[in-house]
VMD Tcl script that draws the C-alpha trace (Angstrom):
set ca {
  {-18.64 -30.40 16.70}
  {-18.22 -27.74 14.01}
  {-14.84 -26.88 12.53}
  {-14.43 -23.16 11.99}
  {-11.85 -22.39 9.31}
  {-10.39 -19.14 7.98}
  {-12.89 -17.98 5.34}
  {-12.08 -16.51 1.97}
  {-10.68 -13.01 2.47}
  {-11.23 -11.93 -1.13}
  {-9.04 -10.62 -3.94}
  {-6.59 -13.54 -3.96}
  {-5.48 -13.08 -0.33}
  {-4.23 -16.51 0.70}
  {-2.78 -16.01 4.18}
  {-2.67 -13.67 7.16}
  {-0.92 -13.23 10.49}
  {-2.83 -13.72 13.74}
  {-2.59 -10.54 15.81}
  {-5.01 -11.42 18.63}
  {-7.15 -14.36 19.75}
  {-10.25 -12.71 21.21}
  {-11.81 -15.75 22.93}
  {-10.69 -18.64 25.14}
  {-11.50 -22.35 25.22}
  {-14.76 -22.89 27.08}
  {-16.20 -19.50 26.13}
  {-19.77 -19.32 24.87}
  {-19.99 -17.21 21.72}
  {-22.82 -15.76 19.68}
  {-23.13 -15.83 15.93}
  {-21.14 -12.94 14.43}
  {-19.08 -12.51 17.62}
  {-15.46 -11.65 16.80}
  {-13.04 -14.55 17.31}
  {-9.63 -13.43 16.06}
  {-7.93 -10.33 14.69}
  {-5.70 -10.90 11.66}
  {-3.38 -8.83 9.50}
  {-3.24 -9.26 5.74}
  {-0.80 -7.56 3.42}
  {-2.89 -4.40 3.41}
  {-5.23 -4.20 6.37}
  {-6.26 -5.57 9.75}
  {-9.49 -7.58 9.84}
  {-11.62 -9.15 12.58}
  {-13.04 -12.60 11.84}
  {-16.54 -13.33 13.24}
  {-18.06 -16.65 14.29}
  {-20.49 -18.24 11.86}
  {-22.61 -19.93 14.53}
  {-23.44 -19.66 18.22}
  {-21.89 -22.23 20.50}
  {-19.03 -23.05 22.85}
  {-15.34 -22.92 21.96}
  {-13.96 -26.40 22.65}
  {-10.54 -26.05 21.00}
  {-8.43 -23.17 19.67}
  {-5.97 -24.30 17.00}
  {-4.05 -21.03 16.40}
  {-1.98 -18.67 18.50}
  {-0.97 -15.02 18.29}
  {1.89 -14.62 15.83}
  {0.89 -17.61 13.68}
  {0.66 -17.30 9.91}
  {-2.54 -18.99 8.75}
  {-3.94 -19.76 5.31}
  {-7.44 -19.59 3.87}
  {-9.23 -22.81 4.80}
  {-7.00 -23.56 7.78}
  {-8.71 -24.84 10.95}
  {-8.94 -22.05 13.52}
  {-11.32 -23.29 16.20}
  {-13.63 -26.17 17.03}
  {-17.07 -25.08 18.21}
  {-19.84 -27.08 19.91}
  {-23.03 -25.63 18.36}
  {-25.63 -24.19 20.72}
  {-28.32 -26.70 21.61}
  {-31.23 -24.53 20.50}
  {-31.88 -25.14 16.82}
  {-29.56 -25.64 13.90}
  {-26.44 -23.51 13.43}
  {-27.34 -19.94 12.52}
  {-25.67 -18.17 9.67}
  {-23.82 -15.12 10.92}
  {-24.60 -11.80 9.41}
  {-21.39 -10.54 7.77}
  {-19.93 -7.46 9.42}
  {-19.69 -4.41 7.25}
  {-16.11 -3.77 8.27}
  {-14.85 -7.25 7.41}
  {-17.01 -8.31 4.46}
  {-15.78 -11.89 4.71}
  {-18.36 -14.53 3.71}
  {-17.78 -18.01 5.04}
  {-16.23 -20.44 2.60}
  {-15.17 -24.05 2.64}
  {-11.48 -24.56 1.86}
  {-10.76 -25.56 -1.71}
  {-7.63 -26.84 -3.42}
  {-5.47 -24.09 -4.84}
  {-6.13 -25.25 -8.40}
  {-9.91 -24.94 -7.90}
  {-9.97 -21.46 -6.46}
  {-11.40 -18.77 -8.74}
  {-8.73 -16.74 -10.40}
  {-8.69 -13.08 -9.39}
  {-6.25 -10.21 -9.90}
  {-3.51 -10.27 -7.25}
  {-4.32 -6.78 -6.05}
  {-2.47 -7.20 -2.79}
  {0.79 -7.58 -4.68}
  {0.03 -5.49 -7.74}
  {-2.44 -2.68 -7.25}
  {-1.34 -0.97 -4.07}
  {2.38 -0.78 -3.49}
  {3.45 2.07 -1.28}
  {3.98 5.50 -2.74}
  {7.41 5.95 -1.28}
  {9.88 4.42 1.09}
  {8.80 4.58 4.75}
  {11.00 7.62 5.23}
  {8.93 9.38 2.60}
  {5.50 9.24 4.24}
  {4.13 12.12 6.32}
  {2.87 11.53 9.84}
  {-0.68 12.84 9.49}
  {-1.50 12.12 13.11}
  {0.07 13.25 16.34}
  {0.03 9.89 18.10}
  {1.65 6.68 16.85}
  {-0.54 3.70 16.14}
  {-0.24 0.70 18.45}
  {1.30 -2.26 16.74}
  {1.69 -5.97 17.22}
  {5.23 -6.17 15.90}
  {7.23 -9.24 16.66}
  {9.95 -8.77 19.25}
  {13.45 -8.44 17.80}
  {15.64 -11.42 18.53}
  {19.34 -11.18 19.14}
  {21.16 -14.07 17.57}
  {24.05 -15.14 15.43}
  {23.25 -15.18 11.70}
  {21.81 -18.55 10.66}
  {23.36 -20.65 7.94}
  {22.19 -19.65 4.46}
  {19.02 -21.39 3.40}
  {19.38 -23.98 0.67}
  {17.24 -23.15 -2.35}
  {16.01 -26.20 -4.24}
  {17.22 -26.46 -7.79}
  {14.62 -25.84 -10.49}
  {12.53 -28.92 -11.10}
  {13.30 -30.33 -7.62}
  {10.59 -28.51 -5.67}
  {6.77 -28.49 -5.67}
  {5.14 -25.67 -7.59}
  {3.14 -23.83 -4.91}
  {1.51 -20.85 -6.61}
  {-1.81 -19.04 -6.59}
  {-4.15 -19.33 -9.60}
  {-3.33 -15.77 -10.68}
  {0.40 -16.49 -10.63}
  {-0.13 -19.70 -12.63}
  {-2.17 -17.75 -15.17}
  {0.51 -15.07 -15.43}
  {3.21 -17.72 -15.93}
  {1.21 -19.33 -18.74}
  {0.68 -15.99 -20.43}
  {4.40 -15.18 -20.58}
  {5.51 -18.75 -21.23}
  {7.30 -19.61 -17.98}
  {7.35 -23.21 -16.76}
  {6.65 -23.06 -13.02}
  {8.53 -26.31 -12.44}
  {11.72 -24.39 -13.27}
  {11.02 -21.55 -10.83}
  {12.20 -21.53 -7.21}
  {9.68 -19.77 -4.97}
  {10.75 -17.03 -2.58}
  {7.42 -16.71 -0.77}
  {6.34 -18.33 2.51}
  {6.80 -22.09 2.42}
  {8.42 -21.87 -1.01}
  {5.35 -20.31 -2.64}
  {6.06 -18.92 -6.10}
  {5.23 -15.24 -6.42}
  {4.70 -13.14 -9.52}
  {8.10 -11.51 -8.89}
  {9.69 -14.99 -9.06}
  {8.03 -15.58 -12.43}
  {9.20 -12.20 -13.75}
  {12.76 -12.89 -12.56}
  {12.74 -16.29 -14.25}
  {11.50 -14.70 -17.47}
  {14.23 -12.02 -17.40}
  {16.94 -14.59 -16.74}
  {15.70 -16.74 -19.62}
  {15.74 -13.74 -21.94}
  {19.26 -12.85 -20.81}
  {20.46 -16.38 -21.56}
  {18.74 -16.30 -24.95}
  {20.60 -13.10 -25.82}
  {23.84 -14.68 -24.65}
  {24.19 -12.21 -21.78}
  {24.24 -12.66 -18.03}
  {24.81 -10.81 -14.81}
  {28.37 -10.32 -13.52}
  {27.86 -13.29 -11.22}
  {27.11 -15.61 -14.11}
  {24.05 -16.89 -16.02}
  {20.80 -17.06 -14.10}
  {22.09 -15.16 -11.08}
  {20.42 -11.92 -9.99}
  {22.34 -9.35 -7.98}
  {19.08 -8.59 -6.17}
  {19.31 -11.90 -4.31}
  {23.04 -12.06 -3.69}
  {23.73 -13.64 -0.27}
  {24.71 -11.29 2.51}
  {28.06 -11.64 4.26}
  {28.25 -13.02 7.78}
  {28.01 -9.72 9.67}
  {28.58 -11.46 12.99}
  {32.25 -11.89 12.09}
  {32.69 -8.16 12.76}
  {30.61 -7.94 15.92}
  {27.25 -8.77 17.56}
  {24.14 -8.38 15.41}
  {20.39 -8.43 15.98}
  {17.95 -9.91 13.46}
  {14.49 -8.34 13.48}
  {11.70 -10.01 11.48}
  {9.77 -7.64 9.23}
  {6.03 -7.29 9.73}
  {3.76 -8.47 6.94}
  {3.04 -4.85 5.98}
  {6.75 -3.98 5.95}
  {7.45 -7.00 3.71}
  {4.70 -5.87 1.36}
  {6.06 -2.32 1.23}
  {9.58 -3.62 0.51}
  {8.40 -5.87 -2.30}
  {6.21 -3.20 -3.86}
  {8.93 -0.56 -3.71}
  {11.31 -2.86 -5.56}
  {8.62 -3.71 -8.12}
  {7.75 -0.08 -8.78}
  {11.36 1.08 -9.05}
  {12.29 -1.86 -11.32}
  {9.33 -1.69 -13.71}
  {8.72 2.06 -13.97}
  {11.28 4.40 -15.57}
  {11.00 7.29 -13.11}
  {11.56 10.92 -14.04}
  {11.51 13.59 -11.31}
  {10.87 17.30 -11.78}
  {11.39 19.77 -8.93}
  {9.70 23.13 -8.40}
  {9.32 25.78 -5.74}
  {5.75 27.04 -5.34}
  {4.67 30.34 -3.80}
  {1.94 29.25 -1.35}
  {1.55 32.65 0.35}
  {-2.01 33.12 -0.92}
  {-2.86 29.49 -0.15}
  {-1.70 29.91 3.45}
  {-3.81 33.05 3.80}
  {-6.82 31.10 2.54}
  {-6.05 28.27 4.97}
  {-6.01 30.68 7.89}
  {-9.34 32.11 6.73}
  {-11.15 28.75 6.62}
  {-9.35 26.60 9.22}
  {-11.88 27.32 11.96}
  {-14.76 26.39 9.68}
  {-13.02 23.09 8.91}
  {-12.38 22.46 12.62}
  {-16.04 23.05 13.37}
  {-16.97 20.44 10.76}
  {-14.58 17.90 12.29}
  {-11.67 18.42 9.92}
  {-8.18 19.86 9.98}
  {-7.45 22.25 7.14}
  {-3.79 21.74 6.20}
  {-1.69 22.57 3.17}
  {-1.85 18.85 2.29}
  {-5.66 19.06 2.13}
  {-5.53 22.06 -0.16}
  {-2.87 20.46 -2.37}
  {-5.02 17.34 -2.74}
  {-7.81 19.57 -4.07}
  {-5.45 21.37 -6.45}
  {-4.09 18.06 -7.75}
  {-7.60 16.73 -8.38}
  {-8.41 19.74 -10.55}
  {-5.08 19.37 -12.36}
  {-5.83 15.71 -13.14}
  {-9.10 16.71 -14.78}
  {-7.20 19.20 -16.90}
  {-4.48 16.63 -17.75}
  {-6.23 13.22 -17.97}
  {-3.12 11.31 -19.10}
  {-1.64 11.84 -15.64}
  {-4.77 10.16 -14.21}
  {-4.12 6.86 -15.98}
  {-2.41 3.48 -15.85}
  {-0.21 1.81 -18.45}
  {-0.91 -1.70 -19.74}
  {2.44 -2.87 -21.20}
  {1.02 -6.15 -22.49}
  {-1.73 -4.51 -24.53}
  {0.38 -1.39 -25.20}
  {-2.57 0.72 -24.10}
  {-3.14 3.64 -21.76}
  {-6.10 3.23 -19.40}
  {-7.65 6.66 -18.81}
  {-9.81 6.85 -15.67}
  {-12.93 8.97 -15.50}
  {-12.72 9.26 -11.72}
  {-10.24 10.99 -9.41}
  {-9.32 9.07 -6.25}
  {-6.29 10.58 -4.50}
  {-4.08 8.39 -2.31}
  {-2.41 10.07 0.66}
  {0.72 8.40 2.06}
  {0.47 7.94 5.83}
  {3.30 6.94 8.16}
  {2.21 4.56 10.94}
  {4.02 2.38 13.43}
  {3.04 -0.60 11.28}
  {4.61 0.93 8.19}
  {3.57 2.98 5.17}
  {-0.09 2.89 4.14}
  {-1.76 4.76 1.29}
  {-5.50 5.14 1.88}
  {-7.48 7.06 -0.70}
  {-10.11 9.79 -0.83}
  {-12.72 9.05 -3.49}
  {-13.96 11.57 -6.06}
  {-11.86 14.43 -4.73}
  {-12.74 16.61 -7.71}
  {-16.37 16.60 -6.56}
  {-15.64 17.77 -2.99}
  {-14.69 21.11 -1.48}
  {-11.74 21.66 0.84}
  {-13.89 21.47 4.00}
  {-15.22 18.05 3.00}
  {-11.74 16.86 2.08}
  {-10.33 18.06 5.40}
  {-12.95 16.08 7.33}
  {-12.43 12.91 5.31}
  {-8.64 13.10 5.52}
  {-8.86 13.64 9.26}
  {-11.04 10.53 9.60}
  {-8.64 8.48 7.47}
  {-5.72 9.62 9.61}
  {-7.59 8.52 12.74}
  {-8.36 5.08 11.29}
  {-4.74 4.74 10.19}
  {-3.58 5.50 13.72}
  {-5.95 2.89 15.18}
  {-5.08 0.36 12.47}
  {-8.71 0.25 11.31}
  {-8.43 0.92 7.58}
  {-10.52 -1.37 5.41}
  {-9.24 -3.12 2.30}
  {-11.45 -0.98 0.08}
  {-9.95 2.22 1.49}
  {-6.51 1.02 0.37}
  {-7.42 0.22 -3.22}
  {-8.18 2.14 -6.40}
  {-6.27 5.40 -6.06}
  {-5.36 7.14 -9.31}
  {-2.63 9.49 -8.02}
  {-0.69 9.80 -4.75}
  {0.39 12.78 -2.65}
  {3.08 12.37 0.02}
  {4.22 15.08 2.43}
  {7.54 15.15 4.29}
  {7.38 18.85 5.16}
  {6.54 18.27 8.81}
  {9.76 16.25 9.16}
  {11.86 19.10 7.80}
  {12.52 17.58 4.37}
  {12.78 19.82 1.32}
  {13.13 18.24 -2.12}
  {13.01 14.43 -2.41}
  {12.27 11.81 -5.08}
  {9.10 9.88 -4.18}
  {8.49 6.47 -5.73}
  {5.40 6.07 -7.91}
  {2.53 4.09 -6.39}
  {2.11 1.38 -9.07}
  {-0.08 1.03 -11.12}
  {-0.41 4.81 -11.09}
  {1.84 6.82 -13.40}
  {2.72 9.81 -11.21}
  {3.26 11.00 -7.63}
  {3.68 14.42 -5.99}
  {5.97 15.01 -3.01}
  {5.49 18.05 -0.75}
  {8.44 19.47 1.16}
  {8.80 21.92 4.04}
  {7.61 25.45 3.27}
  {9.90 28.31 4.31}
  {9.50 32.07 4.25}
  {11.94 33.49 1.72}
  {12.80 36.96 0.41}
  {11.63 37.18 -3.22}
  {12.33 40.06 -5.58}
  {9.16 42.00 -6.50}
  {9.58 43.51 -9.97}
  {6.69 45.96 -9.57}
  {7.89 47.34 -6.25}
  {11.58 46.93 -7.04}
  {12.18 45.40 -3.64}
  {12.42 42.08 -1.84}
  {9.20 40.84 -0.19}
  {8.69 37.87 2.14}
  {6.93 34.93 0.48}
  {6.12 31.43 1.71}
  {7.81 28.97 -0.66}
  {7.17 25.20 -0.72}
  {9.36 22.66 -2.60}
  {7.48 20.25 -4.89}
  {8.84 17.01 -6.37}
  {6.86 15.46 -9.21}
  {7.67 11.88 -10.25}
  {6.19 10.40 -13.42}
  {6.37 7.30 -15.60}
  {8.42 8.14 -18.67}
  {6.66 5.41 -20.69}
  {3.46 7.47 -20.45}
  {4.54 11.07 -19.87}
  {7.44 12.95 -21.41}
  {9.27 15.65 -19.51}
  {7.26 18.31 -21.33}
  {4.00 16.63 -20.26}
  {5.15 16.67 -16.66}
  {6.23 20.31 -16.97}
  {2.83 21.37 -18.31}
  {1.05 19.50 -15.50}
  {3.22 21.15 -12.86}
  {2.91 24.60 -14.45}
  {-0.88 24.24 -14.13}
  {-0.49 23.33 -10.45}
  {1.91 26.20 -9.72}
  {-0.50 28.70 -11.23}
  {-3.45 27.23 -9.31}
  {-1.48 27.52 -6.06}
  {-0.89 31.21 -6.74}
  {-4.65 31.72 -7.22}
  {-6.35 29.18 -4.93}
  {-9.55 31.10 -4.26}
  {-11.16 29.97 -7.53}
  {-11.28 26.33 -6.42}
  {-11.34 26.73 -2.64}
  {-15.02 25.98 -2.10}
  {-15.69 24.34 -5.46}
  {-17.87 21.20 -5.26}
}
mol new
graphics top color blue
foreach p $ca { graphics top sphere $p radius 0.5 }
foreach p [lrange $ca 0 end-1] q [lrange $ca 1 end] { graphics top cylinder $p $q radius 0.2 }
display resetview
């Protein structure tokens, strides 16, 4: 018998939820045949078999949360020859790995918690597709609120933490034995370490929150809502939990500044009408969002500080010599921010095709991990939902985000003709990190964009 365990998923991903079990006990499977479908914090993956054989026992069920190295299935190897190594699938890129103790796992950056938080709250992501994506959400359960969970006192609980979290705690001088974990099974997260560090600093300064020393208002217990009437408790999906955590992290760590503008996109709309059929013939959908992504890419080349990340520990600005634009997409699973690579090197037809393909994969829940990582700037559009100005949240570790609102035809005074003329005006909301960009920097960046929108032909077909 061969024990098949959840292989390493890469980039410090330690657990996943089981969405589907694709085989049954007694089934004969081939090497590389898909066995289960799982959901990590950022993407859905399909796990293939490593060998050919017969499934004798399935140890997991749909809805389970499983960890790297956990036993998934027992397989009786095929009689012909030794077990065959499965060729890794391009979409999953998950090499087999024997489980190792947490302390022996190679340390890697916790990208799932740090590099790709959502660009905005779920309400702030544009639906780029017409059909909702099917989901495997847990069914809501109607129940009375449970009794509050008892949190172990510091020093009275095991220190479950990933290698990257342990390294981070050492670097900032936090003793993990004094930290209560808020993650699954009491696992200590990086947010827990940061909270412990802030509380220690507050006590050192002789200050504390209104509730007393060491108490954070963020985790104040909720009242018993059932005393006022029936309630329903609905578990959040893994993606929704990730979005919630990342939104809080971004809003807490980044001092946001928002600038609002109205842009005359009359000429841009005329250009869109001129080239939309060409884009459709190539398999794309030429939208204002597509054209704005192209404008933003050119603006980032002209203003490289906006295309950066801030390293507070080293007190350095990391300037990136590539332009990968993230586009916030609203799905039934929650907010996702896939990226388009090297936008500055592509024309609007190419961008329209790629964005259309990304929207389709988002709808079918088929985005890969790599498509969700490495963006340098994010664009989010709420115009199709009727929203005007709004304040999008920065997609950490980026330093800026651009929100697009609903365009409306407005009468604008024409000085040359001495009369009002109809113009198509779109609201823009630019959020930036005040540690990196001053208000004047943001104003210059947006002035460049406004002017480019007025004269879009120069960059329309630029490669």
